PDB file of N, CA, C and O in Angstrom, chain B, residues numbered from 101:
ATOM      1  N   MET B 101       0.838  -1.179   0.000  1.00  0.00           N
ATOM      2  CA  MET B 101       0.000   0.000   0.000  1.00  0.00           C
ATOM      3  C   MET B 101       0.884   1.244   0.000  1.00  0.00           C
ATOM      4  O   MET B 101       1.865   1.313   0.741  1.00  0.00           O
ATOM      5  N   ILE B 102       0.541   2.214  -0.822  1.00  0.00           N
ATOM      6  CA  ILE B 102       1.311   3.449  -0.936  1.00  0.00           C
ATOM      7  C   ILE B 102       0.781   4.477   0.052  1.00  0.00           C
ATOM      8  O   ILE B 102      -0.416   4.760   0.096  1.00  0.00           O
ATOM      9  N   LYS B 103       1.683   5.022   0.832  1.00  0.00           N
ATOM     10  CA  LYS B 103       1.332   6.051   1.806  1.00  0.00           C
ATOM     11  C   LYS B 103       1.530   7.421   1.178  1.00  0.00           C
ATOM     12  O   LYS B 103       2.552   7.675   0.540  1.00  0.00           O
ATOM     13  N   GLU B 104       0.556   8.303   1.357  1.00  0.00           N
ATOM     14  CA  GLU B 104       0.694   9.668   0.829  1.00  0.00           C
ATOM     15  C   GLU B 104       1.668  10.451   1.692  1.00  0.00           C
ATOM     16  O   GLU B 104       1.742  10.267   2.907  1.00  0.00           O
ATOM     17  N   LEU B 105       2.403  11.316   1.042  1.00  0.00           N
ATOM     18  CA  LEU B 105       3.375  12.147   1.740  1.00  0.00           C
ATOM     19  C   LEU B 105       2.731  13.445   2.208  1.00  0.00           C
ATOM     20  O   LEU B 105       1.837  13.985   1.556  1.00  0.00           O
ATOM     21  N   SER B 106       3.196  13.926   3.331  1.00  0.00           N
ATOM     22  CA  SER B 106       2.776  15.255   3.779  1.00  0.00           C
ATOM     23  C   SER B 106       3.479  16.275   2.897  1.00  0.00           C
ATOM     24  O   SER B 106       4.469  15.939   2.247  1.00  0.00           O
ATOM     25  N   PRO B 107       2.995  17.512   2.856  1.00  0.00           N
ATOM     26  CA  PRO B 107       3.677  18.541   2.049  1.00  0.00           C
ATOM     27  C   PRO B 107       5.150  18.718   2.439  1.00  0.00           C
ATOM     28  O   PRO B 107       5.995  18.947   1.574  1.00  0.00           O
ATOM     29  N   GLU B 108       5.454  18.614   3.715  1.00  0.00           N
ATOM     30  CA  GLU B 108       6.846  18.757   4.163  1.00  0.00           C
ATOM     31  C   GLU B 108       7.701  17.606   3.658  1.00  0.00           C
ATOM     32  O   GLU B 108       8.834  17.811   3.224  1.00  0.00           O
ATOM     33  N   GLN B 109       7.155  16.390   3.714  1.00  0.00           N
ATOM     34  CA  GLN B 109       7.906  15.233   3.232  1.00  0.00           C
ATOM     35  C   GLN B 109       8.104  15.311   1.719  1.00  0.00           C
ATOM     36  O   GLN B 109       9.169  14.958   1.212  1.00  0.00           O
ATOM     37  N   GLY B 110       7.084  15.770   1.004  1.00  0.00           N
ATOM     38  CA  GLY B 110       7.197  15.930  -0.439  1.00  0.00           C
ATOM     39  C   GLY B 110       8.256  16.942  -0.809  1.00  0.00           C
ATOM     40  O   GLY B 110       9.031  16.727  -1.741  1.00  0.00           O
ATOM     41  N   GLU B 111       8.293  18.047  -0.081  1.00  0.00           N
ATOM     42  CA  GLU B 111       9.297  19.087  -0.333  1.00  0.00           C
ATOM     43  C   GLU B 111      10.704  18.556  -0.073  1.00  0.00           C
ATOM     44  O   GLU B 111      11.622  18.831  -0.846  1.00  0.00           O
ATOM     45  N   LYS B 112      10.879  17.801   1.002  1.00  0.00           N
ATOM     46  CA  LYS B 112      12.188  17.209   1.301  1.00  0.00           C
ATOM     47  C   LYS B 112      12.610  16.228   0.209  1.00  0.00           C
ATOM     48  O   LYS B 112      13.774  16.198  -0.188  1.00  0.00           O
ATOM     49  N   LEU B 113      11.671  15.435  -0.268  1.00  0.00           N
ATOM     50  CA  LEU B 113      11.958  14.464  -1.314  1.00  0.00           C
ATOM     51  C   LEU B 113      12.365  15.162  -2.615  1.00  0.00           C
ATOM     52  O   LEU B 113      13.332  14.758  -3.262  1.00  0.00           O
ATOM     53  N   ILE B 114      11.636  16.197  -2.991  1.00  0.00           N
ATOM     54  CA  ILE B 114      11.959  16.947  -4.205  1.00  0.00           C
ATOM     55  C   ILE B 114      13.326  17.605  -4.074  1.00  0.00           C
ATOM     56  O   ILE B 114      14.119  17.569  -5.014  1.00  0.00           O
ATOM     57  N   ASN B 115      13.611  18.205  -2.924  1.00  0.00           N
ATOM     58  CA  ASN B 115      14.914  18.843  -2.713  1.00  0.00           C
ATOM     59  C   ASN B 115      16.048  17.827  -2.797  1.00  0.00           C
ATOM     60  O   ASN B 115      17.091  18.110  -3.387  1.00  0.00           O
ATOM     61  N   ALA B 116      15.853  16.654  -2.217  1.00  0.00           N
ATOM     62  CA  ALA B 116      16.875  15.606  -2.273  1.00  0.00           C
ATOM     63  C   ALA B 116      17.076  15.118  -3.706  1.00  0.00           C
ATOM     64  O   ALA B 116      18.207  14.891  -4.135  1.00  0.00           O
ATOM     65  N   LEU B 117      15.987  14.958  -4.438  1.00  0.00           N
ATOM     66  CA  LEU B 117      16.070  14.533  -5.833  1.00  0.00           C
ATOM     67  C   LEU B 117      16.875  15.548  -6.646  1.00  0.00           C
ATOM     68  O   LEU B 117      17.785  15.175  -7.387  1.00  0.00           O
ATOM     69  N   ILE B 118      16.540  16.814  -6.506  1.00  0.00           N
ATOM     70  CA  ILE B 118      17.221  17.862  -7.267  1.00  0.00           C
ATOM     71  C   ILE B 118      18.696  17.946  -6.875  1.00  0.00           C
ATOM     72  O   ILE B 118      19.563  18.024  -7.745  1.00  0.00           O
ATOM     73  N   LEU B 119      18.983  17.932  -5.587  1.00  0.00           N
ATOM     74  CA  LEU B 119      20.359  18.060  -5.114  1.00  0.00           C
ATOM     75  C   LEU B 119      21.240  16.901  -5.577  1.00  0.00           C
ATOM     76  O   LEU B 119      22.406  17.102  -5.914  1.00  0.00           O
ATOM     77  N   ASN B 120      20.687  15.698  -5.594  1.00  0.00           N
ATOM     78  CA  ASN B 120      21.495  14.527  -5.883  1.00  0.00           C
ATOM     79  C   ASN B 120      21.518  14.094  -7.347  1.00  0.00           C
ATOM     80  O   ASN B 120      22.438  13.390  -7.761  1.00  0.00           O
ATOM     81  N   PHE B 121      20.540  14.495  -8.127  1.00  0.00           N
ATOM     82  CA  PHE B 121      20.457  13.949  -9.476  1.00  0.00           C
ATOM     83  C   PHE B 121      20.415  14.976 -10.603  1.00  0.00           C
ATOM     84  O   PHE B 121      20.622  14.609 -11.760  1.00  0.00           O
ATOM     85  N   ILE B 122      20.157  16.236 -10.308  1.00  0.00           N
ATOM     86  CA  ILE B 122      20.035  17.257 -11.350  1.00  0.00           C
ATOM     87  C   ILE B 122      21.353  18.021 -11.480  1.00  0.00           C
ATOM     88  O   ILE B 122      22.012  18.312 -10.482  1.00  0.00           O
ATOM     89  N   GLN B 123      21.727  18.340 -12.708  1.00  0.00           N
ATOM     90  CA  GLN B 123      22.961  19.087 -12.943  1.00  0.00           C
ATOM     91  C   GLN B 123      22.929  20.398 -12.165  1.00  0.00           C
ATOM     92  O   GLN B 123      21.887  21.042 -12.045  1.00  0.00           O
ATOM     93  N   LYS B 124      24.073  20.774 -11.648  1.00  0.00           N
ATOM     94  CA  LYS B 124      24.176  21.924 -10.748  1.00  0.00           C
ATOM     95  C   LYS B 124      23.588  23.202 -11.339  1.00  0.00           C
ATOM     96  O   LYS B 124      22.872  23.925 -10.647  1.00  0.00           O
ATOM     97  N   TYR B 125      23.875  23.489 -12.600  1.00  0.00           N
ATOM     98  CA  TYR B 125      23.406  24.740 -13.197  1.00  0.00           C
ATOM     99  C   TYR B 125      21.916  24.707 -13.546  1.00  0.00           C
ATOM    100  O   TYR B 125      21.367  25.738 -13.936  1.00  0.00           O
ATOM    101  N   ARG B 126      21.248  23.566 -13.419  1.00  0.00           N
ATOM    102  CA  ARG B 126      19.812  23.457 -13.712  1.00  0.00           C
ATOM    103  C   ARG B 126      18.954  23.367 -12.439  1.00  0.00           C
ATOM    104  O   ARG B 126      17.728  23.332 -12.537  1.00  0.00           O
ATOM    105  N   ARG B 127      19.551  23.330 -11.290  1.00  0.00           N
ATOM    106  CA  ARG B 127      18.805  23.100 -10.044  1.00  0.00           C
ATOM    107  C   ARG B 127      17.809  24.205  -9.728  1.00  0.00           C
ATOM    108  O   ARG B 127      16.674  23.919  -9.347  1.00  0.00           O
ATOM    109  N   GLU B 128      18.212  25.457  -9.878  1.00  0.00           N
ATOM    110  CA  GLU B 128      17.313  26.569  -9.562  1.00  0.00           C
ATOM    111  C   GLU B 128      16.070  26.519 -10.455  1.00  0.00           C
ATOM    112  O   GLU B 128      14.952  26.718  -9.980  1.00  0.00           O
ATOM    113  N   ARG B 129      16.266  26.257 -11.733  1.00  0.00           N
ATOM    114  CA  ARG B 129      15.138  26.157 -12.663  1.00  0.00           C
ATOM    115  C   ARG B 129      14.235  24.987 -12.300  1.00  0.00           C
ATOM    116  O   ARG B 129      13.013  25.098 -12.398  1.00  0.00           O
ATOM    117  N   CYS B 130      14.813  23.879 -11.885  1.00  0.00           N
ATOM    118  CA  CYS B 130      14.015  22.714 -11.488  1.00  0.00           C
ATOM    119  C   CYS B 130      13.142  23.036 -10.279  1.00  0.00           C
ATOM    120  O   CYS B 130      11.978  22.638 -10.240  1.00  0.00           O
ATOM    121  N   HIS B 131      13.679  23.743  -9.303  1.00  0.00           N
ATOM    122  CA  HIS B 131      12.870  24.162  -8.148  1.00  0.00           C
ATOM    123  C   HIS B 131      11.687  25.010  -8.610  1.00  0.00           C
ATOM    124  O   HIS B 131      10.565  24.824  -8.140  1.00  0.00           O
ATOM    125  N   PHE B 132      11.939  25.933  -9.524  1.00  0.00           N
ATOM    126  CA  PHE B 132      10.888  26.795 -10.059  1.00  0.00           C
ATOM    127  C   PHE B 132       9.808  25.963 -10.754  1.00  0.00           C
ATOM    128  O   PHE B 132       8.618  26.215 -10.563  1.00  0.00           O
ATOM    129  N   GLU B 133      10.208  24.986 -11.548  1.00  0.00           N
ATOM    130  CA  GLU B 133       9.250  24.175 -12.294  1.00  0.00           C
ATOM    131  C   GLU B 133       8.474  23.226 -11.388  1.00  0.00           C
ATOM    132  O   GLU B 133       7.312  22.930 -11.667  1.00  0.00           O
ATOM    133  N   PHE B 134       9.079  22.749 -10.325  1.00  0.00           N
ATOM    134  CA  PHE B 134       8.377  21.852  -9.409  1.00  0.00           C
ATOM    135  C   PHE B 134       7.341  22.575  -8.553  1.00  0.00           C
ATOM    136  O   PHE B 134       6.474  21.922  -7.973  1.00  0.00           O
ATOM    137  N   ASP B 135       7.405  23.891  -8.459  1.00  0.00           N
ATOM    138  CA  ASP B 135       6.468  24.649  -7.629  1.00  0.00           C
ATOM    139  C   ASP B 135       5.055  24.705  -8.188  1.00  0.00           C
ATOM    140  O   ASP B 135       4.111  24.923  -7.428  1.00  0.00           O
ATOM    141  N   ASP B 136       4.880  24.519  -9.477  1.00  0.00           N
ATOM    142  CA  ASP B 136       3.567  24.635 -10.113  1.00  0.00           C
ATOM    143  C   ASP B 136       3.220  23.311 -10.801  1.00  0.00           C
ATOM    144  O   ASP B 136       4.062  22.715 -11.473  1.00  0.00           O
ATOM    145  N   ALA B 137       1.977  22.858 -10.630  1.00  0.00           N
ATOM    146  CA  ALA B 137       1.568  21.555 -11.174  1.00  0.00           C
ATOM    147  C   ALA B 137       1.690  21.498 -12.694  1.00  0.00           C
ATOM    148  O   ALA B 137       2.127  20.482 -13.235  1.00  0.00           O
ATOM    149  N   GLN B 138       1.313  22.565 -13.389  1.00  0.00           N
ATOM    150  CA  GLN B 138       1.382  22.561 -14.846  1.00  0.00           C
ATOM    151  C   GLN B 138       2.842  22.541 -15.329  1.00  0.00           C
ATOM    152  O   GLN B 138       3.185  21.794 -16.245  1.00  0.00           O
ATOM    153  N   ARG B 139       3.684  23.356 -14.715  1.00  0.00           N
ATOM    154  CA  ARG B 139       5.108  23.349 -15.083  1.00  0.00           C
ATOM    155  C   ARG B 139       5.751  22.024 -14.707  1.00  0.00           C
ATOM    156  O   ARG B 139       6.600  21.518 -15.440  1.00  0.00           O
ATOM    157  N   ARG B 140       5.354  21.455 -13.566  1.00  0.00           N
ATOM    158  CA  ARG B 140       5.889  20.166 -13.124  1.00  0.00           C
ATOM    159  C   ARG B 140       5.590  19.086 -14.154  1.00  0.00           C
ATOM    160  O   ARG B 140       6.450  18.261 -14.464  1.00  0.00           O
ATOM    161  N   SER B 141       4.378  19.092 -14.679  1.00  0.00           N
ATOM    162  CA  SER B 141       3.986  18.118 -15.684  1.00  0.00           C
ATOM    163  C   SER B 141       4.828  18.263 -16.953  1.00  0.00           C
ATOM    164  O   SER B 141       5.292  17.269 -17.513  1.00  0.00           O
ATOM    165  N   LYS B 142       5.021  19.491 -17.400  1.00  0.00           N
ATOM    166  CA  LYS B 142       5.833  19.727 -18.595  1.00  0.00           C
ATOM    167  C   LYS B 142       7.290  19.326 -18.358  1.00  0.00           C
ATOM    168  O   LYS B 142       7.945  18.782 -19.246  1.00  0.00           O
ATOM    169  N   PHE B 143       7.788  19.601 -17.148  1.00  0.00           N
ATOM    170  CA  PHE B 143       9.166  19.233 -16.810  1.00  0.00           C
ATOM    171  C   PHE B 143       9.354  17.722 -16.852  1.00  0.00           C
ATOM    172  O   PHE B 143      10.332  17.237 -17.420  1.00  0.00           O
ATOM    173  N   THR B 144       8.430  16.978 -16.260  1.00  0.00           N
ATOM    174  CA  THR B 144       8.569  15.519 -16.265  1.00  0.00           C
ATOM    175  C   THR B 144       8.428  14.957 -17.674  1.00  0.00           C
ATOM    176  O   THR B 144       9.087  13.972 -18.006  1.00  0.00           O
ATOM    177  N   ASP B 145       7.592  15.553 -18.505  1.00  0.00           N
ATOM    178  CA  ASP B 145       7.503  15.124 -19.909  1.00  0.00           C
ATOM    179  C   ASP B 145       8.824  15.381 -20.627  1.00  0.00           C
ATOM    180  O   ASP B 145       9.273  14.558 -21.425  1.00  0.00           O
ATOM    181  N   ARG B 146       9.443  16.519 -20.344  1.00  0.00           N
ATOM    182  CA  ARG B 146      10.714  16.866 -20.972  1.00  0.00           C
ATOM    183  C   ARG B 146      11.829  15.911 -20.546  1.00  0.00           C
ATOM    184  O   ARG B 146      12.741  15.640 -21.327  1.00  0.00           O
ATOM    185  N   LEU B 147      11.765  15.405 -19.325  1.00  0.00           N
ATOM    186  CA  LEU B 147      12.773  14.455 -18.866  1.00  0.00           C
ATOM    187  C   LEU B 147      12.774  13.190 -19.716  1.00  0.00           C
ATOM    188  O   LEU B 147      13.821  12.572 -19.912  1.00  0.00           O
ATOM    189  N   ASN B 148      11.617  12.809 -20.215  1.00  0.00           N
ATOM    190  CA  ASN B 148      11.539  11.621 -21.051  1.00  0.00           C
ATOM    191  C   ASN B 148      12.328  11.778 -22.345  1.00  0.00           C
ATOM    192  O   ASN B 148      12.794  10.784 -22.902  1.00  0.00           O
ATOM    193  N   HIS B 149      12.487  12.992 -22.828  1.00  0.00           N
ATOM    194  CA  HIS B 149      13.128  13.222 -24.109  1.00  0.00           C
ATOM    195  C   HIS B 149      14.533  13.784 -24.001  1.00  0.00           C
ATOM    196  O   HIS B 149      15.293  13.739 -24.968  1.00  0.00           O
ATOM    197  N   ASN B 150      14.887  14.311 -22.840  1.00  0.00           N
ATOM    198  CA  ASN B 150      16.186  14.971 -22.698  1.00  0.00           C
ATOM    199  C   ASN B 150      16.804  14.673 -21.335  1.00  0.00           C
ATOM    200  O   ASN B 150      17.298  15.583 -20.669  1.00  0.00           O
ATOM    201  N   CYS B 151      16.782  13.428 -20.920  1.00  0.00           N
ATOM    202  CA  CYS B 151      17.278  13.118 -19.576  1.00  0.00           C
ATOM    203  C   CYS B 151      18.779  13.370 -19.439  1.00  0.00           C
ATOM    204  O   CYS B 151      19.239  13.753 -18.363  1.00  0.00           O
ATOM    205  N   CYS B 152      19.537  13.165 -20.492  1.00  0.00           N
ATOM    206  CA  CYS B 152      20.985  13.380 -20.417  1.00  0.00           C
ATOM    207  C   CYS B 152      21.338  14.858 -20.269  1.00  0.00           C
ATOM    208  O   CYS B 152      22.422  15.193 -19.790  1.00  0.00           O
ATOM    209  N   GLY B 153      20.437  15.733 -20.676  1.00  0.00           N
ATOM    210  CA  GLY B 153      20.689  17.160 -20.551  1.00  0.00           C
ATOM    211  C   GLY B 153      20.266  17.728 -19.217  1.00  0.00           C
ATOM    212  O   GLY B 153      20.490  18.908 -18.950  1.00  0.00           O
ATOM    213  N   VAL B 154      19.652  16.903 -18.365  1.00  0.00           N
ATOM    214  CA  VAL B 154      19.155  17.387 -17.082  1.00  0.00           C
ATOM    215  C   VAL B 154      19.819  16.648 -15.922  1.00  0.00           C
ATOM    216  O   VAL B 154      20.244  17.274 -14.951  1.00  0.00           O
ATOM    217  N   PHE B 155      19.909  15.331 -16.016  1.00  0.00           N
ATOM    218  CA  PHE B 155      20.437  14.539 -14.916  1.00  0.00           C
ATOM    219  C   PHE B 155      21.959  14.525 -14.921  1.00  0.00           C
ATOM    220  O   PHE B 155      22.594  14.649 -15.968  1.00  0.00           O
ATOM    221  N   GLU B 156      22.525  14.372 -13.742  1.00  0.00           N
ATOM    222  CA  GLU B 156      23.962  14.155 -13.587  1.00  0.00           C
ATOM    223  C   GLU B 156      24.212  12.693 -13.966  1.00  0.00           C
ATOM    224  O   GLU B 156      23.955  11.791 -13.168  1.00  0.00           O
ATOM    225  N   ILE B 157      24.702  12.464 -15.157  1.00  0.00           N
ATOM    226  CA  ILE B 157      24.981  11.120 -15.638  1.00  0.00           C
ATOM    227  C   ILE B 157      26.444  10.822 -15.392  1.00  0.00           C
ATOM    228  O   ILE B 157      27.312  11.619 -15.747  1.00  0.00           O
ATOM    229  N   GLY B 158      26.721   9.690 -14.792  1.00  0.00           N
ATOM    230  CA  GLY B 158      28.106   9.294 -14.566  1.00  0.00           C
ATOM    231  C   GLY B 158      28.770  10.051 -13.442  1.00  0.00           C
ATOM    232  O   GLY B 158      29.994  10.180 -13.426  1.00  0.00           O
ATOM    233  N   LYS B 159      27.998  10.555 -12.503  1.00  0.00           N
ATOM    234  CA  LYS B 159      28.551  11.285 -11.355  1.00  0.00           C
ATOM    235  C   LYS B 159      29.383  10.316 -10.523  1.00  0.00           C
ATOM    236  O   LYS B 159      28.913   9.234 -10.171  1.00  0.00           O
ATOM    237  N   ARG B 160      30.585  10.690 -10.216  1.00  0.00           N
ATOM    238  CA  ARG B 160      31.490   9.807  -9.486  1.00  0.00           C
ATOM    239  C   ARG B 160      31.513  10.142  -8.007  1.00  0.00           C
ATOM    240  O   ARG B 160      31.525  11.310  -7.620  1.00  0.00           O
ATOM    241  N   GLN B 161      31.520   9.122  -7.205  1.00  0.00           N
ATOM    242  CA  GLN B 161      31.628   9.289  -5.752  1.00  0.00           C
ATOM    243  C   GLN B 161      33.100   9.267  -5.373  1.00  0.00           C
ATOM    244  O   GLN B 161      33.848   8.418  -5.857  1.00  0.00           O
ATOM    245  N   SER B 162      33.528  10.187  -4.513  1.00  0.00           N
ATOM    246  CA  SER B 162      34.941  10.216  -4.077  1.00  0.00           C
ATOM    247  C   SER B 162      35.109   9.482  -2.790  1.00  0.00           C
ATOM    248  O   SER B 162      36.220   9.398  -2.268  1.00  0.00           O
TER     249      SER B 162
END
């Protein structure tokens, strides 16, 4: 069974996702797009077509 997240938990999850997986120079824009449902939908659709241009691919752990 899937448990719904509280708004605070959702915000923490989104921040962690952006911090850990989105390219550094795109993070501010991602926060802006996640704030609105319509922009969020367009952003997730765009990820399907341009994931290499948004995600940190091949990020190395030191």
